[in-house]
C-alpha positions, 0 to 999 in steps of 0.5 A: 442604511447602516452596514454591519462592517467596521468603520474606520475613524477616517470614515472608510470600511475596514477590510475583513480579516482574512482566515488563514490555514486550511478552509477545506475542513480536511487537515492533509497531515491527518489524511497522510497519517490515515493512509500510511496507517492503512498502508502499514496494516494491509502490507502486514496482512498481506505478508502474514497471509502469504507466509501462512499459506502452507499446505500439505497434500498427499498425492497419488502419482501412480497406482503402483507407487505409494502416495507421496507427501508434497507441500505448497508454501511461499518459499517454493517459489522465487516470485513468492519469496520476493513478494514477501521480502518486498511487502515486509520492506514496504511494511517497515517503511510505512511504519517509519513514515507513520512516525514521521507523519505523527512528527509533521502533525506535531511540528507543521513547520517542517512540512514543506522540507519532508514532503518532497522526501516522501514523494520520492520514497513512496514513488520507489515503494510503489515500484517495488510493490507493483513489481512483486504483485505482477510477479506473484499474480503471474505465477498464481495465474500459471497455478490457477490456469496452467499453460498447455503450450509448454505443459505446466499443469494446474495446481490450484485444484490440489493446493486449494487453500494455498491458492486462496491465501496467494490470491487474498495476499495479492488483493492486499498488495494491490490495495497497498499499491492504490494507497501508495499512489494516493499518498504520492498525490496527496504529498504532490497536492500539499507541496503544491499548495504550500508553494504558492 
């Protein structure tokens, strides 16, 4: 019975050629690029939604005093301002990291050198985005539910459009945090595979 494997001149069977490269079917560089583009879009959307969240209302304080015009906007709260600044920084970083990821697709030889800095900066960005999201969500929760112990009133029944904008922006920021954690895991996995 004859074998399909090639036979060398000495009569032994030649070893099968090894397939080099990524055998899983998914290129980590393309996955990294896709996640970074999603990060840019989500942080940009969160900033735009928060900045455009202004709402003006005519509020009646007393029947003896004429109504007062009051507005709710992101720069009325330091937590909301911090949120916009933090997500703007992350948005700019994600844009520059998209360019770096495109460079890695064209020059895969530099992959090992850039993965560790990606892990460090992505970790820093997770901290920034998570702290900004937590601060904003805390203030938003007080606006939604109030706090009877210290006498803080609910305001979301008055500024409903503003509160919806804040809620949507916080949700997009949470999604950005998940994307950053996924990028850290992907970079660590890629670095680990290249090391062995």
